[in-house]
ROPA-268897 format. One record per residue (C-alpha): residue number from 0; residue in three letters; x, y, z. Coordinates in Angstrom, 2 decimals, padded with zeros to 5 digits. Example, Ala and Ser with C-alpha at 12.3 -4.5 7.8 and 13.67 -1.06 7.14 Angstrom:
2
0, Ala, 012.30, -004.50, 007.80
1, Ser, 013.67, -001.06, 007.14
END
This chain:
410
0, Met, 027.38, -006.94, -020.66
1, Asn, 028.82, -008.33, -017.44
2, Arg, 026.80, -011.51, -016.94
3, Lys, 028.19, -011.84, -013.42
4, Ser, 026.62, -008.59, -012.34
5, Ser, 023.33, -008.40, -010.52
6, Leu, 021.16, -005.42, -011.36
7, Val, 018.09, -004.14, -009.60
8, Val, 015.84, -001.81, -011.54
9, Gly, 013.01, 000.36, -010.66
10, Ala, 011.09, -000.68, -005.64
11, Ile, -002.67, -006.87, 015.70
12, Thr, -003.40, -005.51, 018.42
13, Ala, -004.72, -002.00, 018.54
14, Ala, -002.41, 000.53, 020.11
15, Ala, -002.98, 004.12, 021.09
16, Phe, -000.86, 007.20, 021.47
17, Ile, -002.58, 010.20, 023.03
18, Leu, -001.34, 013.72, 022.49
19, Thr, -002.92, 016.56, 024.40
20, Gly, -002.61, 020.32, 024.34
21, Cys, -004.62, 023.48, 023.81
22, Ala, -006.81, 023.98, 020.74
23, Gly, -005.84, 026.42, 018.02
24, Gly, -007.14, 027.45, 014.62
25, Pro, -010.73, 028.12, 013.60
26, Pro, -013.28, 025.86, 015.32
27, Ala, -015.68, 023.53, 013.54
28, Gln, -019.40, 024.26, 013.62
29, Asp, -019.89, 022.28, 016.81
30, Gly, -017.36, 024.47, 018.58
31, Ser, -014.50, 021.96, 018.28
32, Ala, -011.79, 022.00, 015.66
33, Leu, -011.94, 018.18, 015.59
34, Ser, -014.94, 016.20, 014.41
35, Asp, -015.07, 013.90, 017.43
36, Gly, -012.67, 015.71, 019.74
37, Lys, -009.57, 013.91, 018.50
38, Val, -007.66, 012.81, 015.42
39, Thr, -007.41, 009.04, 014.92
40, Ile, -004.70, 007.71, 012.60
41, Gly, -005.02, 004.10, 011.50
42, Ile, -002.04, 002.02, 010.37
43, Leu, -003.03, -001.02, 008.32
44, Asn, -000.25, -003.30, 007.09
45, Asp, 001.46, -006.67, 007.23
46, Gln, 002.40, -007.19, 010.86
47, Ser, 003.51, -010.82, 010.61
48, Gly, 004.19, -011.95, 007.03
49, Val, 006.54, -011.35, 004.10
50, Tyr, 006.28, -007.53, 004.28
51, Arg, 006.67, -007.27, 008.03
52, Asp, 010.27, -006.03, 008.04
53, Leu, 009.96, -003.42, 005.30
54, Ser, 006.95, -001.82, 006.99
55, Gly, 005.10, -003.71, 009.73
56, Pro, 005.11, -002.80, 013.41
57, Asn, 007.90, -000.23, 013.05
58, Thr, 005.62, 001.94, 010.94
59, Arg, 003.92, 002.79, 014.23
60, Val, 007.23, 004.17, 015.48
61, Ala, 007.61, 006.39, 012.43
62, Val, 004.07, 007.75, 012.81
63, Asp, 004.63, 008.43, 016.52
64, Met, 007.77, 010.37, 015.58
65, Ala, 005.72, 012.51, 013.18
66, Ile, 003.19, 013.21, 015.91
67, Ala, 005.96, 014.19, 018.33
68, Asp, 007.45, 016.57, 015.74
69, Tyr, 004.05, 018.13, 015.05
70, Arg, 003.51, 018.60, 018.79
71, Glu, 006.94, 020.17, 019.26
72, Lys, 006.41, 022.56, 016.35
73, Tyr, 002.97, 023.87, 017.30
74, Gly, 002.67, 023.29, 021.05
75, Asp, -000.37, 025.12, 022.42
76, Glu, -001.29, 026.29, 018.92
77, Ala, -001.84, 022.75, 017.65
78, Val, -005.24, 022.15, 016.09
79, Ala, -004.86, 018.40, 016.61
80, Thr, -004.98, 018.54, 020.38
81, Glu, -005.52, 014.82, 020.91
82, Ile, -004.17, 012.16, 018.58
83, Glu, -004.76, 008.42, 018.75
84, Val, -002.93, 005.81, 016.68
85, Ile, -004.54, 002.44, 016.02
86, Thr, -003.05, -000.53, 014.14
87, Ala, -004.22, -003.73, 012.47
88, Asp, -002.77, -006.61, 010.45
89, His, -004.27, -007.12, 006.98
90, Gln, -002.28, -010.36, 006.42
91, Asn, -001.72, -009.30, 002.77
92, Lys, -005.31, -010.36, 002.00
93, Pro, -007.71, -007.93, 000.30
94, Asp, -010.77, -009.33, 002.08
95, Val, -009.10, -008.90, 005.45
96, Ala, -007.98, -005.40, 004.47
97, Asn, -011.55, -004.54, 003.49
98, Thr, -012.91, -005.75, 006.83
99, Gln, -010.20, -004.06, 008.88
100, Ala, -010.64, -000.77, 007.02
101, Gln, -014.37, -000.77, 007.64
102, Gln, -013.82, -001.49, 011.33
103, Met, -011.17, 001.23, 011.57
104, Tyr, -013.40, 003.87, 010.00
105, Asp, -016.72, 002.83, 011.57
106, Arg, -016.02, 001.26, 014.96
107, Arg, -012.62, 002.66, 015.85
108, Gly, -013.11, 006.18, 014.52
109, Ala, -010.17, 006.41, 012.12
110, Asp, -009.98, 009.72, 010.28
111, Ile, -007.25, 008.37, 008.01
112, Ile, -005.60, 005.03, 007.18
113, Leu, -001.88, 004.91, 006.30
114, Asp, 000.58, 002.45, 004.75
115, Val, -001.21, -000.66, 003.32
116, Pro, 001.41, -002.69, 001.43
117, Thr, 000.10, -005.29, -001.04
118, Ser, -001.60, -003.63, -003.99
119, Ser, -004.72, -005.79, -003.90
120, Ala, -005.21, -004.86, -000.25
121, Ala, -004.62, -001.17, -001.00
122, Leu, -007.23, -001.22, -003.77
123, Ala, -009.72, -002.74, -001.33
124, Val, -009.01, -000.03, 001.24
125, Ala, -009.36, 002.68, -001.41
126, Glu, -012.89, 001.46, -002.13
127, Val, -013.79, 001.60, 001.54
128, Ala, -012.26, 005.07, 001.93
129, Ala, -014.35, 006.38, -000.96
130, Ala, -017.53, 004.84, 000.44
131, Lys, -016.90, 006.16, 003.96
132, Lys, -015.55, 009.52, 002.72
133, Arg, -012.47, 009.16, 004.91
134, Leu, -008.84, 009.68, 003.94
135, Phe, -006.43, 006.96, 002.85
136, Ile, -002.79, 007.72, 002.13
137, Asp, -001.15, 004.70, 000.53
138, Val, 002.59, 004.54, 001.12
139, Thr, 003.68, 000.97, 000.37
140, Ala, 001.55, -000.30, -002.53
141, Ala, 002.79, 000.43, -006.06
142, Thr, -000.13, -000.36, -008.36
143, Met, -000.88, 002.33, -010.94
144, Glu, -004.60, 001.68, -010.45
145, Leu, -004.67, 003.71, -007.22
146, Thr, -004.12, 006.87, -009.26
147, Gly, -005.65, 005.46, -012.43
148, Ala, -009.00, 003.81, -013.06
149, Ser, -009.50, 003.16, -009.32
150, Cys, -008.63, 006.68, -008.16
151, Asn, -010.99, 008.56, -005.87
152, Pro, -010.94, 011.92, -004.05
153, Tyr, -010.09, 010.36, -000.68
154, Thr, -007.05, 008.30, -001.73
155, Phe, -003.47, 009.51, -002.24
156, Gln, -000.43, 007.52, -003.44
157, Trp, 002.54, 008.88, -001.52
158, Ala, 005.80, 007.09, -002.30
159, Tyr, 006.17, 005.26, -005.63
160, Asn, 004.46, 003.26, -008.37
161, Thr, 005.33, 000.51, -010.82
162, Glu, 006.19, 002.85, -013.71
163, Met, 008.65, 004.72, -011.51
164, Leu, 010.33, 001.42, -010.62
165, Ala, 010.58, 000.46, -014.30
166, Lys, 012.49, 003.60, -015.28
167, Gly, 015.84, 001.79, -015.12
168, Ala, 014.92, -001.00, -017.53
169, Ala, 016.14, 001.00, -020.54
170, Gly, 019.64, 001.15, -019.05
171, Val, 019.73, -002.63, -018.70
172, Val, 018.73, -003.11, -022.34
173, Glu, 021.31, -000.58, -023.49
174, Asp, 023.95, -002.45, -021.48
175, Gly, 023.28, -005.65, -023.43
176, Gly, 020.33, -007.11, -021.56
177, Glu, 018.12, -007.37, -024.62
178, Ser, 016.16, -010.55, -023.84
179, Trp, 014.23, -010.91, -020.58
180, Ser, 012.31, -013.51, -018.60
181, Ile, 010.11, -011.88, -015.98
182, Val, 008.91, -013.71, -012.85
183, Tyr, 006.15, -011.95, -010.93
184, Pro, 003.69, -012.59, -008.07
185, Asp, 000.21, -013.11, -009.45
186, Tyr, -001.70, -010.26, -007.83
187, Ala, -002.19, -006.55, -008.55
188, Phe, 001.34, -005.42, -007.68
189, Gly, 003.09, -008.15, -009.64
190, Gln, 000.75, -007.82, -012.59
191, Gly, 001.38, -004.07, -012.68
192, Met, 005.13, -004.54, -012.39
193, Asn, 005.11, -007.07, -015.22
194, Ala, 003.16, -004.67, -017.43
195, Ser, 005.35, -001.66, -016.59
196, Phe, 008.65, -003.50, -017.05
197, Thr, 007.50, -005.19, -020.25
198, Ala, 006.56, -001.82, -021.71
199, Ala, 009.86, -000.26, -020.63
200, Val, 011.96, -003.15, -022.03
201, Glu, 010.16, -003.12, -025.36
202, Ala, 010.31, 000.68, -025.63
203, Ala, 014.09, 000.41, -025.23
204, Gly, 014.33, -002.17, -028.04
205, Gly, 014.46, -005.29, -025.89
206, Thr, 012.26, -008.39, -025.86
207, Val, 010.40, -010.15, -023.06
208, Leu, 010.61, -013.84, -023.91
209, Glu, 008.24, -014.98, -021.18
210, Ser, 006.36, -013.64, -018.17
211, Ile, 005.87, -016.23, -015.43
212, Ala, 003.22, -015.79, -012.74
213, Thr, 003.85, -017.28, -009.27
214, Pro, 001.67, -017.70, -006.18
215, Phe, 001.77, -015.01, -003.50
216, Pro, 003.21, -015.39, -000.96
217, Asn, 005.66, -018.12, -001.97
218, Asp, 008.73, -019.74, -000.44
219, Asn, 009.78, -022.11, -003.24
220, Phe, 010.74, -020.54, -006.56
221, Ser, 012.94, -023.35, -007.91
222, Thr, 010.50, -024.47, -010.63
223, Phe, 009.94, -020.90, -011.79
224, Ile, 013.66, -020.13, -011.83
225, Thr, 014.35, -023.23, -013.92
226, Arg, 011.57, -022.27, -016.34
227, Ala, 012.87, -018.70, -016.67
228, Ala, 016.44, -019.91, -017.29
229, Ala, 015.29, -022.39, -019.95
230, Gln, 014.63, -019.45, -022.28
231, Asp, 018.37, -018.59, -022.12
232, Pro, 017.61, -014.90, -021.50
233, Asp, 020.14, -012.14, -020.96
234, Val, 018.13, -011.05, -017.91
235, Ile, 015.96, -012.85, -015.38
236, Ala, 013.80, -010.29, -013.60
237, Ile, 012.00, -010.89, -010.30
238, Met, 009.14, -008.58, -009.37
239, Ala, 008.55, -009.90, -005.84
240, Ala, 009.37, -007.91, -002.70
241, Gly, 010.17, -008.47, 000.97
242, Gly, 010.41, -012.08, 002.11
243, Asp, 009.50, -013.42, -001.31
244, Leu, 012.34, -011.46, -002.92
245, Ile, 014.80, -012.79, -000.34
246, Asn, 013.71, -016.38, -001.02
247, Phe, 013.97, -015.91, -004.78
248, Val, 017.45, -014.37, -004.74
249, Lys, 018.73, -017.01, -002.35
250, Gln, 017.47, -019.81, -004.59
251, Tyr, 018.66, -018.03, -007.75
252, Asn, 022.19, -017.80, -006.33
253, Gln, 022.09, -021.40, -005.09
254, Ala, 021.30, -022.46, -008.66
255, Gly, 024.50, -020.76, -009.82
256, Leu, 022.68, -018.51, -012.25
257, Gln, 024.56, -015.39, -011.19
258, Asn, 027.34, -016.58, -013.49
259, Glu, 024.97, -017.29, -016.38
260, Thr, 022.58, -014.38, -016.59
261, Thr, 021.87, -010.96, -015.08
262, Leu, 019.39, -010.72, -012.24
263, Ala, 017.04, -007.73, -012.29
264, Val, 014.93, -006.95, -009.24
265, Gly, 011.98, -004.64, -009.58
266, Leu, 011.72, -003.45, -005.98
267, Met, 014.15, -003.67, -003.08
268, Phe, 014.17, -002.32, 000.46
269, Ile, 017.22, -001.94, 002.68
270, Thr, 015.79, -004.65, 004.95
271, Asp, 016.10, -007.10, 002.04
272, Ile, 019.83, -006.38, 001.74
273, His, 020.22, -006.67, 005.51
274, Ser, 018.39, -009.99, 005.69
275, Leu, 020.24, -011.73, 002.88
276, Gly, 023.63, -010.03, 003.25
277, Val, 025.37, -007.29, 001.29
278, Asp, 027.51, -009.85, -000.57
279, Gln, 024.41, -011.23, -002.29
280, Phe, 023.67, -007.81, -003.84
281, Ser, 027.09, -006.11, -004.05
282, Gly, 027.32, -003.84, -007.10
283, Thr, 023.59, -003.94, -007.73
284, Thr, 022.15, -000.69, -009.07
285, Phe, 018.50, 000.13, -008.40
286, Thr, 015.94, 002.91, -008.02
287, Asp, 015.23, 003.94, -004.44
288, Ala, 012.60, 006.32, -003.12
289, Trp, 014.67, 007.37, -000.06
290, Tyr, 017.84, 006.36, 001.77
291, Trp, 018.55, 006.85, 005.45
292, Asn, 022.18, 007.97, 005.02
293, Tyr, 021.64, 010.29, 002.04
294, Asp, 022.20, 013.51, 004.02
295, Glu, 022.19, 014.90, 007.55
296, Gln, 018.43, 015.43, 007.62
297, Asn, 017.75, 011.80, 006.76
298, Arg, 020.41, 010.53, 009.13
299, Glu, 019.05, 012.54, 012.06
300, Phe, 015.67, 010.87, 011.54
301, Ala, 017.34, 007.48, 011.11
302, Asp, 019.34, 007.91, 014.33
303, Arg, 016.15, 008.64, 016.28
304, Phe, 014.49, 005.64, 014.64
305, Leu, 017.47, 003.42, 015.48
306, Gln, 017.28, 004.34, 019.15
307, Leu, 013.64, 003.25, 019.23
308, Thr, 013.82, 000.12, 017.08
309, Asp, 017.46, -001.06, 016.83
310, Thr, 017.10, -000.94, 013.03
311, Arg, 017.46, 001.66, 010.30
312, Pro, 014.28, 002.85, 008.54
313, Thr, 013.23, 001.73, 005.09
314, Phe, 011.73, 004.19, 002.65
315, Ala, 008.33, 002.84, 003.71
316, His, 008.97, 003.98, 007.28
317, Ala, 010.15, 007.41, 006.12
318, Gly, 007.18, 007.66, 003.76
319, Asn, 004.73, 006.93, 006.56
320, Tyr, 006.41, 009.56, 008.75
321, Ser, 005.98, 012.04, 005.91
322, Ala, 002.36, 011.08, 005.25
323, Ala, 001.41, 011.41, 008.92
324, Leu, 003.25, 014.72, 009.31
325, Gln, 001.78, 016.28, 006.18
326, Tyr, -001.71, 015.10, 007.15
327, Leu, -001.35, 016.86, 010.49
328, Glu, 000.06, 019.95, 008.77
329, Ala, -003.00, 019.97, 006.48
330, Ile, -005.26, 019.81, 009.55
331, Gln, -003.30, 022.71, 011.01
332, Arg, -003.80, 024.82, 007.88
333, Ala, -007.47, 023.89, 007.58
334, Gly, -008.17, 024.42, 011.26
335, Thr, -010.18, 021.20, 011.30
336, Asp, -009.89, 017.47, 010.58
337, Asp, -012.93, 017.54, 008.27
338, Ala, -011.99, 015.26, 005.36
339, Glu, -013.06, 017.64, 002.62
340, Ala, -011.15, 020.53, 004.16
341, Val, -008.00, 018.45, 004.60
342, Ile, -008.18, 017.18, 001.01
343, Ala, -008.46, 020.77, -000.20
344, Glu, -005.25, 021.60, 001.68
345, Leu, -003.39, 018.62, 000.21
346, Glu, -004.47, 018.92, -003.43
347, Gly, -001.89, 020.83, -005.44
348, Ala, 000.36, 021.29, -002.41
349, Glu, 004.10, 021.63, -002.87
350, Leu, 005.67, 019.64, -000.05
351, Asn, 009.20, 019.28, 001.28
352, Asp, 010.25, 017.16, 004.23
353, Leu, 012.83, 014.46, 004.91
354, Phe, 011.05, 012.07, 002.53
355, Leu, 009.47, 014.38, -000.03
356, Arg, 012.05, 016.45, -001.85
357, Asn, 010.39, 018.73, -004.41
358, Gly, 007.12, 016.96, -003.69
359, Val, 003.92, 017.90, -005.49
360, Val, 000.43, 016.48, -004.95
361, Arg, -001.00, 016.15, -008.45
362, Ser, -004.59, 016.15, -009.67
363, Asp, -004.64, 012.33, -009.82
364, His, -003.49, 012.30, -006.16
365, Ser, -000.11, 010.86, -007.08
366, Val, 002.59, 012.52, -004.99
367, Ile, 005.69, 013.00, -007.14
368, His, 009.10, 013.69, -005.62
369, Asp, 012.81, 013.26, -006.28
370, Ser, 013.98, 009.67, -006.43
371, Tyr, 017.44, 008.13, -006.51
372, Val, 019.69, 005.73, -008.34
373, Ala, 021.50, 003.67, -005.71
374, Arg, 024.23, 001.05, -005.85
375, Val, 024.77, -001.64, -003.21
376, Lys, 028.25, -001.29, -001.75
377, Ala, 030.91, -003.98, -001.70
378, Ala, 031.34, -005.56, 001.71
379, Asp, 034.74, -003.88, 002.17
380, Asp, 033.14, -000.46, 001.67
381, Val, 030.50, -000.89, 004.36
382, Glu, 031.58, 001.41, 007.19
383, Glu, 028.82, 000.67, 009.71
384, Pro, 025.77, -001.58, 010.08
385, Trp, 023.08, -000.79, 007.49
386, Asp, 025.55, 001.32, 005.46
387, Tyr, 024.69, -000.60, 002.30
388, Glu, 023.94, 001.98, -000.38
389, Glu, 025.73, 004.63, -002.35
390, Ile, 023.47, 007.22, -004.00
391, Ile, 024.96, 007.80, -007.45
392, Ala, 022.29, 010.01, -009.04
393, Thr, 019.14, 011.95, -008.28
394, Ile, 016.11, 011.59, -010.56
395, Pro, 014.11, 014.85, -010.53
396, Ala, 010.47, 014.43, -009.55
397, Glu, 009.10, 015.25, -012.99
398, Asp, 011.38, 012.61, -014.57
399, Ala, 010.91, 009.95, -011.91
400, Phe, 007.14, 009.78, -012.42
401, Ser, 005.07, 009.57, -015.58
402, Asp, 002.43, 012.16, -016.46
403, Val, -000.93, 012.43, -014.72
404, Asn, -002.79, 009.16, -015.28
405, Pro, -005.43, 009.75, -017.98
406, Asn, -007.53, 006.90, -016.58
407, Cys, -008.17, 008.81, -013.35
408, Ser, -011.55, 010.53, -013.14
409, Met, -012.39, 011.87, -009.70
END
């Protein structure tokens, strides 16, 4: 095993956008196709903290792009004749997410909430969605509980989960990484990642020497890195994401451990590579849910996004575009924004768009789709800004995701 290699395995202020046109499709009982005369899409995420770059304010841009594409496609035949987008910052705190979700559904009229990174926050929103009987499409939280014991008819998990991210652990073990120390943030996402990666390592014949919980968020990992290295593992695995991941990798490299052990990262976004520099991750192989430069369809979306934001989209941005677009398409098919009717249109649907390739909405409301094995390019191979990844394999949807979660009972 090349011990010098670094391997990644596995992952405000309210604003409004009004869209007008002529009604189409069968009307609701009150004579309008829309329950209150408009569709209100809520975006709830981290607008200012460690997950700001991977999702954050630019998710609004992606959702607006989906609305524009829906409008262009249907014109005067659009059922969703007026669309409002509202946003809020959950600060990565489940209690704040709970309060914001209730306000979005009750006071601000949200028909659906999108995004919601931070698994503990997403679980809180799922509870509110079930109580209010309003839709919630999670894009950026990975906990298996959303489609497991905490599943409900109003919640969908759109992009990825911890077991999907752990798929690559077997390859690390087979390449000589038999002993692991896992460092994880001590909340629902990190706990789920630790469980999924531990199971995957052990199933492949490896051993997890120690799992080390850290505060979330956190900017000083030195003590935890020293503790992980003291076990003399083949692999040190970090399950943090966003700003916490960047801090960990920076401190790991400063400690000189890249020459002593292999670094495994459970979840990475292109914004992480951009923030820390491609040299810090060059040669790293990891599982990705979507990449902006994969094909012409993705690049066309990414070029539009770049013009509006001066950045390339992460898979969270593309996933939110997809979720918003498919929600509007479900309204179009149903002829109404009634939650039960929209859910009926989504359940069992086979979906294809720039994010969902061979997508299927399963009975546990997990949305499976093709995923990808990516490798971070060497600096000399980067041909343009943000051109950081090479897609080296496609993982078919049915292989990328585990079976329907038996713990889910709707």
